[in-house]
GUGUFI-801084 format. One record per residue (C-alpha): residue in one letter; chain; x, y, z. Coordinates in nm, 3 decimals, decimal comma. Each point is the difference from the previous one (the first is absolute). Example, Ala and Ser with C-alpha at 12.3 -4.5 7.8 and 13.67 -1.06 7.14 Angstrom:
residues 2
residu->A chaine->A px->1,230 py->-0,450 pz->0,780
residu->S chaine->A px->0,137 py->0,344 pz->-0,066
end
This chain:
residues 399
residu->M chaine->A px->12,599 py->-0,490 pz->5,688
residu->K chaine->A px->-0,106 py->0,050 pz->-0,365
residu->F chaine->A px->0,125 py->-0,347 pz->-0,078
residu->K chaine->A px->-0,220 py->-0,153 pz->0,276
residu->V chaine->A px->-0,315 py->0,184 pz->-0,127
residu->F chaine->A px->0,068 py->-0,106 pz->-0,352
residu->S chaine->A px->0,040 py->-0,358 pz->0,115
residu->V chaine->A px->-0,331 py->0,006 pz->0,183
residu->V chaine->A px->-0,184 py->0,145 pz->-0,299
residu->L chaine->A px->0,160 py->-0,251 pz->-0,234
residu->L chaine->A px->-0,096 py->-0,285 pz->0,232
residu->G chaine->A px->-0,362 py->0,127 pz->0,009
residu->L chaine->A px->-0,020 py->0,013 pz->-0,378
residu->C chaine->A px->0,124 py->-0,355 pz->-0,021
residu->F chaine->A px->-0,278 py->-0,123 pz->0,237
residu->L chaine->A px->-0,258 py->0,198 pz->-0,204
residu->A chaine->A px->0,116 py->-0,154 pz->-0,329
residu->L chaine->A px->-0,010 py->-0,347 pz->0,154
residu->G chaine->A px->-0,365 py->0,052 pz->0,117
residu->V chaine->A px->-0,117 py->0,112 pz->-0,341
residu->V chaine->A px->0,166 py->-0,293 pz->-0,174
residu->S chaine->A px->-0,153 py->-0,254 pz->0,243
residu->G chaine->A px->-0,354 py->0,154 pz->-0,025
residu->A chaine->A px->-0,021 py->0,075 pz->0,364
residu->I chaine->A px->-0,043 py->0,369 pz->-0,083
residu->P chaine->A px->-0,268 py->0,059 pz->-0,279
residu->V chaine->A px->0,097 py->0,256 pz->-0,260
residu->R chaine->A px->-0,259 py->0,178 pz->-0,225
residu->I chaine->A px->0,144 py->0,060 pz->-0,343
residu->P chaine->A px->-0,136 py->0,316 pz->-0,161
residu->G chaine->A px->-0,231 py->-0,069 pz->-0,304
residu->R chaine->A px->-0,084 py->-0,357 pz->0,100
residu->P chaine->A px->-0,327 py->-0,070 pz->0,182
residu->A chaine->A px->0,010 py->-0,161 pz->0,338
residu->P chaine->A px->-0,139 py->-0,355 pz->0,030
residu->E chaine->A px->-0,376 py->-0,006 pz->0,079
residu->E chaine->A px->-0,119 py->-0,130 pz->0,330
residu->P chaine->A px->-0,259 py->-0,278 pz->-0,023
residu->A chaine->A px->-0,353 py->0,127 pz->0,052
residu->V chaine->A px->-0,152 py->-0,116 pz->0,324
residu->R chaine->A px->-0,382 py->-0,003 pz->0,060
residu->A chaine->A px->-0,102 py->0,178 pz->0,309
residu->D chaine->A px->-0,206 py->-0,303 pz->0,113
residu->A chaine->A px->0,259 py->-0,259 pz->-0,098
residu->E chaine->A px->0,105 py->-0,238 pz->0,272
residu->A chaine->A px->0,365 py->-0,041 pz->0,075
residu->V chaine->A px->0,139 py->-0,325 pz->-0,137
residu->P chaine->A px->0,327 py->-0,145 pz->0,134
residu->A chaine->A px->0,273 py->0,001 pz->-0,259
residu->A chaine->A px->0,053 py->-0,371 pz->0,044
residu->A chaine->A px->-0,358 py->-0,060 pz->-0,117
residu->I chaine->A px->0,061 py->0,155 pz->-0,342
residu->P chaine->A px->0,141 py->-0,272 pz->-0,225
residu->T chaine->A px->0,240 py->0,071 pz->-0,279
residu->A chaine->A px->-0,109 py->-0,038 pz->-0,361
residu->R chaine->A px->0,171 py->-0,338 pz->-0,034
residu->A chaine->A px->-0,154 py->-0,140 pz->0,317
residu->M chaine->A px->-0,360 py->0,121 pz->-0,065
residu->P chaine->A px->-0,215 py->-0,302 pz->-0,097
residu->K chaine->A px->-0,269 py->0,013 pz->-0,266
residu->V chaine->A px->-0,322 py->0,020 pz->0,197
residu->T chaine->A px->-0,300 py->-0,190 pz->-0,141
residu->E chaine->A px->-0,333 py->0,073 pz->0,156
residu->P chaine->A px->-0,159 py->-0,326 pz->0,115
residu->P chaine->A px->-0,328 py->-0,092 pz->-0,175
residu->K chaine->A px->-0,320 py->0,095 pz->0,171
residu->A chaine->A px->-0,261 py->-0,263 pz->0,076
residu->A chaine->A px->-0,309 py->0,023 pz->-0,219
residu->P chaine->A px->-0,298 py->0,130 pz->0,199
residu->T chaine->A px->-0,279 py->-0,245 pz->0,070
residu->P chaine->A px->-0,301 py->0,096 pz->-0,213
residu->G chaine->A px->-0,303 py->0,106 pz->0,195
residu->P chaine->A px->-0,365 py->-0,054 pz->-0,088
residu->T chaine->A px->-0,106 py->0,132 pz->-0,338
residu->T chaine->A px->-0,238 py->0,289 pz->0,025
residu->G chaine->A px->-0,026 py->0,089 pz->-0,368
residu->P chaine->A px->-0,254 py->-0,129 pz->-0,251
residu->S chaine->A px->-0,011 py->-0,374 pz->-0,050
residu->D chaine->A px->-0,049 py->-0,208 pz->-0,307
residu->E chaine->A px->-0,317 py->-0,152 pz->0,134
residu->P chaine->A px->-0,305 py->0,049 pz->-0,223
residu->S chaine->A px->-0,246 py->0,262 pz->0,111
residu->S chaine->A px->-0,335 py->-0,102 pz->0,145
residu->S chaine->A px->-0,179 py->0,145 pz->-0,304
residu->S chaine->A px->0,164 py->-0,245 pz->-0,242
residu->I chaine->A px->-0,121 py->-0,351 pz->-0,059
residu->P chaine->A px->0,285 py->-0,219 pz->0,128
residu->E chaine->A px->0,134 py->-0,323 pz->-0,158
residu->P chaine->A px->0,017 py->-0,205 pz->0,310
residu->T chaine->A px->0,277 py->-0,252 pz->0,083
residu->A chaine->A px->0,087 py->-0,203 pz->0,299
residu->T chaine->A px->0,148 py->0,186 pz->0,287
residu->Q chaine->A px->0,299 py->-0,160 pz->0,109
residu->I chaine->A px->0,132 py->0,065 pz->0,346
residu->P chaine->A px->0,365 py->0,054 pz->-0,036
residu->E chaine->A px->0,201 py->-0,252 pz->0,193
residu->P chaine->A px->0,213 py->0,144 pz->0,279
residu->S chaine->A px->0,355 py->0,073 pz->-0,099
residu->V chaine->A px->0,248 py->-0,237 pz->0,168
residu->A chaine->A px->0,303 py->0,165 pz->0,153
residu->P chaine->A px->0,327 py->-0,145 pz->-0,131
residu->G chaine->A px->0,161 py->-0,259 pz->0,225
residu->P chaine->A px->0,354 py->0,008 pz->0,140
residu->T chaine->A px->0,281 py->-0,008 pz->-0,254
residu->D chaine->A px->0,289 py->-0,245 pz->0,042
residu->T chaine->A px->0,330 py->0,167 pz->0,091
residu->P chaine->A px->0,246 py->-0,045 pz->-0,289
residu->A chaine->A px->0,334 py->-0,168 pz->0,066
residu->P chaine->A px->0,298 py->0,232 pz->0,050
residu->T chaine->A px->0,218 py->0,073 pz->-0,303
residu->D chaine->A px->0,362 py->0,109 pz->-0,043
residu->G chaine->A px->-0,100 py->0,330 pz->-0,158
residu->P chaine->A px->-0,002 py->0,336 pz->0,172
residu->A chaine->A px->-0,231 py->0,036 pz->0,294
residu->P chaine->A px->-0,323 py->0,187 pz->-0,071
residu->T chaine->A px->-0,027 py->0,352 pz->0,124
residu->D chaine->A px->-0,290 py->0,170 pz->0,171
residu->T chaine->A px->-0,016 py->0,266 pz->-0,270
residu->P chaine->A px->-0,330 py->-0,047 pz->-0,190
residu->S chaine->A px->0,017 py->-0,034 pz->-0,378
residu->P chaine->A px->-0,150 py->0,297 pz->-0,185
residu->S chaine->A px->-0,219 py->-0,236 pz->-0,208
residu->A chaine->A px->-0,123 py->-0,211 pz->0,291
residu->E chaine->A px->-0,321 py->0,132 pz->0,148
residu->P chaine->A px->-0,150 py->-0,160 pz->0,308
residu->T chaine->A px->-0,308 py->-0,209 pz->-0,079
residu->P chaine->A px->-0,272 py->0,018 pz->0,264
residu->T chaine->A px->-0,141 py->-0,334 pz->0,108
residu->P chaine->A px->-0,365 py->-0,020 pz->-0,112
residu->G chaine->A px->-0,250 py->-0,073 pz->0,269
residu->P chaine->A px->-0,312 py->-0,214 pz->-0,036
residu->T chaine->A px->-0,284 py->0,146 pz->-0,207
residu->P chaine->A px->-0,308 py->0,036 pz->0,218
residu->A chaine->A px->-0,309 py->-0,183 pz->-0,123
residu->P chaine->A px->-0,311 py->0,211 pz->-0,068
residu->E chaine->A px->-0,225 py->0,033 pz->0,298
residu->P chaine->A px->-0,307 py->-0,223 pz->-0,009
residu->V chaine->A px->-0,336 py->0,158 pz->-0,059
residu->A chaine->A px->-0,182 py->0,069 pz->0,323
residu->A chaine->A px->-0,297 py->-0,227 pz->0,060
residu->E chaine->A px->-0,236 py->0,296 pz->0,025
residu->E chaine->A px->0,094 py->0,101 pz->-0,355
residu->L chaine->A px->-0,118 py->-0,334 pz->-0,141
residu->W chaine->A px->-0,356 py->0,016 pz->-0,127
residu->E chaine->A px->-0,286 py->-0,199 pz->0,149
residu->P chaine->A px->-0,352 py->-0,017 pz->-0,149
residu->D chaine->A px->-0,287 py->0,130 pz->0,209
residu->V chaine->A px->-0,259 py->-0,240 pz->-0,147
residu->A chaine->A px->-0,041 py->-0,375 pz->0,032
residu->A chaine->A px->0,083 py->-0,243 pz->-0,283
residu->I chaine->A px->-0,255 py->-0,276 pz->-0,058
residu->S chaine->A px->0,098 py->-0,310 pz->-0,198
residu->T chaine->A px->-0,239 py->-0,120 pz->-0,269
residu->T chaine->A px->0,006 py->-0,227 pz->-0,304
residu->I chaine->A px->-0,158 py->0,128 pz->-0,320
residu->T chaine->A px->-0,117 py->-0,272 pz->-0,240
residu->W chaine->A px->-0,212 py->-0,004 pz->-0,313
residu->K chaine->A px->-0,318 py->-0,201 pz->-0,018
residu->N chaine->A px->-0,147 py->0,082 pz->-0,338
residu->D chaine->A px->0,267 py->0,193 pz->-0,188
residu->P chaine->A px->0,382 py->0,015 pz->0,025
residu->M chaine->A px->-0,011 py->0,358 pz->-0,123
residu->N chaine->A px->-0,135 py->0,325 pz->0,139
residu->N chaine->A px->-0,096 py->0,163 pz->-0,328
residu->Q chaine->A px->-0,051 py->0,374 pz->0,049
residu->T chaine->A px->-0,030 py->0,075 pz->-0,371
residu->A chaine->A px->-0,263 py->-0,042 pz->-0,272
residu->H chaine->A px->0,212 py->-0,262 pz->-0,178
residu->A chaine->A px->-0,137 py->-0,353 pz->-0,015
residu->V chaine->A px->0,273 py->-0,242 pz->0,108
residu->D chaine->A px->-0,016 py->-0,379 pz->0,050
residu->A chaine->A px->0,231 py->-0,016 pz->0,303
residu->F chaine->A px->-0,032 py->-0,377 pz->0,057
residu->A chaine->A px->0,111 py->-0,071 pz->-0,356
residu->L chaine->A px->0,308 py->0,221 pz->0,044
residu->L chaine->A px->0,100 py->-0,187 pz->0,319
residu->D chaine->A px->0,054 py->-0,326 pz->-0,190
residu->Q chaine->A px->0,224 py->0,143 pz->-0,274
residu->P chaine->A px->0,380 py->-0,038 pz->0,014
residu->P chaine->A px->0,201 py->0,323 pz->0,024
residu->A chaine->A px->0,001 py->0,151 pz->-0,350
residu->I chaine->A px->0,346 py->0,153 pz->0,020
residu->S chaine->A px->0,347 py->-0,059 pz->-0,142
residu->L chaine->A px->0,308 py->0,085 pz->0,205
residu->P chaine->A px->0,334 py->0,076 pz->-0,168
residu->E chaine->A px->0,282 py->-0,250 pz->0,035
residu->K chaine->A px->0,260 py->0,268 pz->0,077
residu->G chaine->A px->-0,011 py->0,317 pz->0,201
residu->P chaine->A px->-0,250 py->0,116 pz->0,263
residu->Q chaine->A px->-0,346 py->-0,151 pz->-0,043
residu->I chaine->A px->-0,203 py->0,150 pz->0,286
residu->L chaine->A px->0,003 py->0,349 pz->0,157
residu->I chaine->A px->-0,142 py->0,051 pz->0,350
residu->I chaine->A px->-0,067 py->0,365 pz->0,080
residu->H chaine->A px->-0,198 py->0,185 pz->0,270
residu->T chaine->A px->-0,210 py->0,306 pz->-0,085
residu->H chaine->A px->-0,075 py->0,047 pz->0,370
residu->G chaine->A px->0,324 py->-0,126 pz->0,149
residu->T chaine->A px->-0,057 py->0,149 pz->0,347
residu->E chaine->A px->-0,305 py->-0,220 pz->0,065
residu->A chaine->A px->0,063 py->-0,205 pz->0,314
residu->Y chaine->A px->-0,175 py->-0,235 pz->0,238
residu->T chaine->A px->-0,116 py->-0,019 pz->0,360
residu->P chaine->A px->0,304 py->-0,004 pz->0,232
residu->D chaine->A px->0,046 py->-0,331 pz->0,175
residu->G chaine->A px->0,277 py->-0,129 pz->0,224
residu->A chaine->A px->0,334 py->0,121 pz->-0,131
residu->D chaine->A px->-0,157 py->0,130 pz->-0,323
residu->R chaine->A px->-0,046 py->0,359 pz->0,117
residu->Y chaine->A px->0,092 py->0,310 pz->-0,192
residu->E chaine->A px->0,000 py->0,378 pz->-0,015
residu->A chaine->A px->-0,306 py->0,107 pz->-0,197
residu->V chaine->A px->-0,030 py->0,297 pz->-0,235
residu->E chaine->A px->-0,377 py->-0,052 pz->0,020
residu->P chaine->A px->-0,215 py->-0,277 pz->0,149
residu->Y chaine->A px->0,096 py->-0,332 pz->-0,162
residu->R chaine->A px->0,267 py->0,169 pz->-0,212
residu->T chaine->A px->0,378 py->0,008 pz->0,043
residu->T chaine->A px->0,307 py->0,076 pz->-0,211
residu->D chaine->A px->0,189 py->-0,281 pz->0,173
residu->M chaine->A px->0,043 py->-0,267 pz->-0,267
residu->D chaine->A px->0,040 py->-0,268 pz->0,265
residu->Y chaine->A px->-0,367 py->0,041 pz->0,092
residu->N chaine->A px->-0,193 py->0,133 pz->-0,302
residu->V chaine->A px->-0,123 py->-0,178 pz->-0,313
residu->I chaine->A px->0,341 py->0,031 pz->-0,166
residu->R chaine->A px->0,119 py->-0,265 pz->0,245
residu->V chaine->A px->-0,287 py->-0,220 pz->-0,117
residu->G chaine->A px->0,082 py->0,063 pz->-0,366
residu->Q chaine->A px->0,361 py->-0,099 pz->0,058
residu->A chaine->A px->-0,115 py->-0,320 pz->0,169
residu->L chaine->A px->-0,226 py->-0,083 pz->-0,296
residu->G chaine->A px->0,286 py->0,062 pz->-0,242
residu->D chaine->A px->0,232 py->-0,229 pz->0,196
residu->A chaine->A px->-0,264 py->-0,274 pz->0,015
residu->L chaine->A px->-0,068 py->0,013 pz->-0,376
residu->E chaine->A px->0,370 py->-0,014 pz->-0,081
residu->E chaine->A px->0,018 py->-0,337 pz->0,177
residu->Y chaine->A px->-0,190 py->-0,135 pz->-0,305
residu->G chaine->A px->0,253 py->0,134 pz->-0,248
residu->L chaine->A px->-0,178 py->0,326 pz->-0,073
residu->D chaine->A px->0,193 py->0,326 pz->-0,051
residu->V chaine->A px->-0,168 py->0,271 pz->0,210
residu->L chaine->A px->0,075 py->0,371 pz->0,041
residu->V chaine->A px->-0,125 py->0,164 pz->0,322
residu->D chaine->A px->-0,027 py->0,379 pz->-0,006
residu->T chaine->A px->0,046 py->0,169 pz->0,340
residu->G chaine->A px->-0,110 py->0,353 pz->-0,087
residu->L chaine->A px->-0,244 py->0,190 pz->0,220
residu->Y chaine->A px->-0,241 py->0,166 pz->-0,241
residu->D chaine->A px->-0,259 py->0,099 pz->0,261
residu->Y chaine->A px->0,232 py->0,192 pz->0,230
residu->P chaine->A px->0,018 py->0,282 pz->0,088
residu->N chaine->A px->-0,296 py->0,063 pz->-0,235
residu->Y chaine->A px->-0,271 py->-0,264 pz->-0,019
residu->V chaine->A px->-0,184 py->0,173 pz->-0,285
residu->G chaine->A px->0,161 py->-0,077 pz->-0,334
residu->A chaine->A px->0,150 py->-0,331 pz->0,109
residu->Y chaine->A px->-0,142 py->-0,188 pz->-0,300
residu->D chaine->A px->0,147 py->0,255 pz->-0,241
residu->R chaine->A px->0,345 py->-0,027 pz->0,161
residu->C chaine->A px->-0,017 py->-0,378 pz->0,014
residu->G chaine->A px->-0,111 py->-0,012 pz->-0,364
residu->E chaine->A px->0,305 py->0,202 pz->-0,103
residu->A chaine->A px->0,221 py->-0,253 pz->0,179
residu->V chaine->A px->-0,172 py->-0,289 pz->-0,182
residu->E chaine->A px->0,067 py->0,174 pz->-0,332
residu->E chaine->A px->0,368 py->0,026 pz->0,087
residu->Y chaine->A px->0,016 py->-0,371 pz->0,084
residu->L chaine->A px->-0,176 py->-0,092 pz->-0,325
residu->A chaine->A px->0,241 py->0,218 pz->-0,197
residu->E chaine->A px->0,296 py->-0,179 pz->0,158
residu->Y chaine->A px->-0,156 py->-0,348 pz->0,003
residu->P chaine->A px->-0,253 py->-0,011 pz->-0,287
residu->D chaine->A px->-0,055 py->-0,376 pz->0,046
residu->L chaine->A px->-0,147 py->0,033 pz->0,349
residu->A chaine->A px->-0,308 py->-0,224 pz->-0,001
residu->M chaine->A px->-0,164 py->0,084 pz->0,334
residu->V chaine->A px->-0,035 py->0,310 pz->0,216
residu->I chaine->A px->-0,140 py->-0,062 pz->0,349
residu->D chaine->A px->-0,104 py->0,312 pz->0,191
residu->L chaine->A px->-0,007 py->-0,121 pz->0,362
residu->H chaine->A px->-0,222 py->0,174 pz->0,260
residu->R chaine->A px->-0,177 py->-0,076 pz->0,326
residu->D chaine->A px->-0,373 py->0,057 pz->0,041
residu->A chaine->A px->-0,190 py->0,193 pz->0,268
residu->I chaine->A px->-0,329 py->-0,141 pz->0,129
residu->G chaine->A px->-0,196 py->0,142 pz->0,292
residu->D chaine->A px->-0,137 py->0,322 pz->0,140
residu->G chaine->A px->0,111 py->0,249 pz->0,260
residu->E chaine->A px->-0,053 py->-0,240 pz->0,291
residu->I chaine->A px->0,132 py->-0,334 pz->-0,129
residu->T chaine->A px->0,227 py->-0,127 pz->-0,275
residu->Y chaine->A px->-0,029 py->-0,344 pz->-0,153
residu->A chaine->A px->0,280 py->-0,247 pz->-0,052
residu->P chaine->A px->-0,095 py->-0,244 pz->-0,278
residu->V chaine->A px->0,179 py->-0,328 pz->0,074
residu->S chaine->A px->0,005 py->-0,336 pz->-0,172
residu->D chaine->A px->-0,050 py->-0,334 pz->0,168
residu->Q chaine->A px->0,333 py->-0,100 pz->-0,155
residu->A chaine->A px->0,326 py->-0,002 pz->0,198
residu->G chaine->A px->-0,192 py->-0,042 pz->0,323
residu->G chaine->A px->-0,200 py->0,314 pz->-0,065
residu->Q chaine->A px->0,318 py->0,209 pz->-0,001
residu->A chaine->A px->-0,010 py->0,107 pz->-0,368
residu->A chaine->A px->-0,169 py->0,317 pz->-0,122
residu->Q chaine->A px->-0,251 py->-0,028 pz->-0,279
residu->M chaine->A px->0,092 py->0,147 pz->-0,339
residu->M chaine->A px->-0,200 py->0,158 pz->-0,280
residu->F chaine->A px->0,050 py->0,119 pz->-0,358
residu->V chaine->A px->-0,139 py->0,343 pz->-0,089
residu->M chaine->A px->-0,031 py->0,026 pz->-0,377
residu->G chaine->A px->-0,091 py->0,295 pz->-0,219
residu->S chaine->A px->-0,200 py->0,036 pz->-0,321
residu->D chaine->A px->-0,077 py->0,259 pz->-0,265
residu->G chaine->A px->-0,296 py->0,147 pz->0,181
residu->V chaine->A px->0,151 py->0,350 pz->0,037
residu->F chaine->A px->0,322 py->0,006 pz->-0,209
residu->S chaine->A px->0,119 py->-0,191 pz->-0,304
residu->Y chaine->A px->0,129 py->-0,343 pz->0,105
residu->P chaine->A px->-0,004 py->-0,235 pz->-0,301
residu->N chaine->A px->0,170 py->-0,301 pz->0,162
residu->W chaine->A px->-0,195 py->-0,011 pz->0,326
residu->E chaine->A px->-0,168 py->-0,334 pz->-0,076
residu->G chaine->A px->0,334 py->-0,173 pz->-0,051
residu->N chaine->A px->0,133 py->0,133 pz->0,331
residu->L chaine->A px->-0,320 py->-0,100 pz->0,177
residu->A chaine->A px->0,022 py->-0,351 pz->-0,145
residu->L chaine->A px->0,357 py->-0,034 pz->0,133
residu->A chaine->A px->-0,108 py->0,113 pz->0,348
residu->M chaine->A px->-0,293 py->-0,241 pz->0,011
residu->S chaine->A px->0,212 py->-0,294 pz->-0,118
residu->L chaine->A px->0,255 py->0,070 pz->0,277
residu->Q chaine->A px->-0,284 py->0,029 pz->0,252
residu->G chaine->A px->-0,123 py->-0,341 pz->-0,113
residu->L chaine->A px->0,347 py->-0,154 pz->0,050
residu->V chaine->A px->0,025 py->0,141 pz->0,352
residu->D chaine->A px->-0,351 py->-0,112 pz->0,093
residu->Q chaine->A px->0,071 py->-0,355 pz->-0,113
residu->K chaine->A px->0,308 py->-0,028 pz->0,220
residu->F chaine->A px->-0,093 py->0,230 pz->0,289
residu->P chaine->A px->-0,377 py->0,052 pz->0,026
residu->H chaine->A px->-0,113 py->0,332 pz->0,147
residu->L chaine->A px->0,343 py->0,161 pz->-0,039
residu->M chaine->A px->-0,146 py->0,219 pz->-0,277
residu->R chaine->A px->-0,292 py->0,236 pz->0,042
residu->P chaine->A px->-0,226 py->0,065 pz->-0,303
residu->T chaine->A px->0,167 py->0,209 pz->-0,269
residu->T chaine->A px->-0,136 py->0,355 pz->-0,020
residu->L chaine->A px->-0,062 py->0,136 pz->-0,351
residu->C chaine->A px->-0,010 py->0,382 pz->-0,019
residu->S chaine->A px->-0,040 py->0,268 pz->-0,264
residu->E chaine->A px->0,344 py->0,153 pz->0,068
residu->R chaine->A px->0,327 py->-0,103 pz->-0,166
residu->Y chaine->A px->0,259 py->0,007 pz->0,284
residu->N chaine->A px->0,281 py->0,024 pz->-0,261
residu->Q chaine->A px->-0,093 py->-0,349 pz->-0,121
residu->H chaine->A px->-0,050 py->0,131 pz->-0,354
residu->M chaine->A px->0,376 py->0,049 pz->-0,037
residu->T chaine->A px->0,077 py->-0,367 pz->-0,069
residu->S chaine->A px->-0,157 py->-0,341 pz->-0,020
residu->G chaine->A px->0,057 py->-0,206 pz->0,313
residu->S chaine->A px->-0,077 py->0,293 pz->0,234
residu->L chaine->A px->-0,157 py->-0,092 pz->0,334
residu->L chaine->A px->-0,090 py->0,185 pz->0,320
residu->L chaine->A px->0,038 py->-0,232 pz->0,297
residu->E chaine->A px->-0,133 py->0,088 pz->0,346
residu->V chaine->A px->0,185 py->-0,196 pz->0,272
residu->G chaine->A px->-0,207 py->0,007 pz->0,318
residu->A chaine->A px->-0,150 py->0,313 pz->0,150
residu->A chaine->A px->0,091 py->0,255 pz->0,263
residu->G chaine->A px->-0,127 py->-0,229 pz->0,276
residu->N chaine->A px->0,240 py->-0,280 pz->-0,094
residu->T chaine->A px->0,349 py->-0,035 pz->0,137
residu->L chaine->A px->0,319 py->0,007 pz->-0,203
residu->E chaine->A px->0,062 py->-0,367 pz->0,076
residu->E chaine->A px->-0,343 py->-0,092 pz->-0,139
residu->A chaine->A px->0,078 py->0,190 pz->-0,319
residu->L chaine->A px->0,339 py->-0,171 pz->-0,038
residu->A chaine->A px->-0,160 py->-0,340 pz->0,049
residu->A chaine->A px->-0,257 py->0,083 pz->-0,268
residu->V chaine->A px->0,249 py->0,086 pz->-0,277
residu->D chaine->A px->0,198 py->-0,316 pz->0,077
residu->L chaine->A px->-0,312 py->-0,213 pz->-0,057
residu->F chaine->A px->-0,090 py->0,205 pz->-0,308
residu->A chaine->A px->0,343 py->-0,070 pz->-0,154
residu->Q chaine->A px->-0,035 py->-0,371 pz->0,073
residu->A chaine->A px->-0,327 py->-0,005 pz->-0,196
residu->V chaine->A px->0,090 py->0,212 pz->-0,304
residu->G chaine->A px->0,380 py->-0,038 pz->-0,019
residu->P chaine->A px->0,008 py->-0,340 pz->-0,174
residu->A chaine->A px->-0,267 py->0,102 pz->-0,252
residu->L chaine->A px->0,183 py->0,323 pz->-0,090
residu->A chaine->A px->0,329 py->-0,186 pz->-0,033
residu->D chaine->A px->-0,167 py->-0,227 pz->-0,257
residu->R chaine->A px->-0,082 py->0,309 pz->-0,207
residu->I chaine->A px->0,366 py->0,099 pz->-0,049
residu->G chaine->A px->0,062 py->0,002 pz->-0,375
residu->A chaine->A px->-0,360 py->-0,107 pz->-0,073
end
């Protein structure tokens, strides 16, 4: 009996030793901490064991690049000049619509590895630009229309080619027959055309309509006297003359002080080009009253050319030592025009002011038409004027 019990106990100890050795029965060794259980968040979702890759099988994950957001409209401050500053106007160009890229030819297959769908970290998607919308046209009701009638008239001189408003005695007929007493440099700019009152404009007609800042005044250089000055410069250059045309607006937004601002610009031009021989300050006149406005027209070009007029200063109020030389130049040019295109020129007006003409010899103030004329009549006038005086001025280069 004792032998049987001993055998059973011995057999049980053998099974116990076998379980410990195989790990089936965990044994806690005194003095050694038990292995920690992994912490599990209370809100963690159960993940199947098969979904947890081993360290060797875990790929390096690269986050795909994000597409750049499309910029929205800018709401911050712009670089546009403020309305209180006097702008330097240039031509507005309407940006051409962007053309979307056409289809790309499919490249021929190669023997290299096939491309994958995994985006490159450095390749960012480029959005296809759409067409740039053109600026909206100005509404017809925003275009200015005069509320008075324009009456065409031709102003001629019968007894005197000059309207002398001073106490100076001047033989105007004698000055008409003299050649232009001026010498133009052979190199560099010879003539400057500038506009003290650049916003002066004409009576709207046909397609020549504009937004007005005041009656017969606009900042749009396609319709004010700056357009006429540019046309005169282009016409004179056809005879080999070198002409600068200034496009500054010196009478906007403040009309008062325009002559001072324009004079400062002339000084800057003379400092840069000291050999400038002529400075033409181009204006348009205003004739009429509150009920009608006159449009002085010539019988040249089928009656479609505005009449022109020189306004010359003297030393009646301020010091102007060279006024007689400038007046003589104006009268000689008037004589050339009258010989070729009679009645294109109105009588020259001689005043007691200076109009910045004291700054240099060869300074002239030229009125092209009046408020009642149209832009086309003014453009026709400066073309005829250039035909009459261009050859004579070209002969004075290097004289």
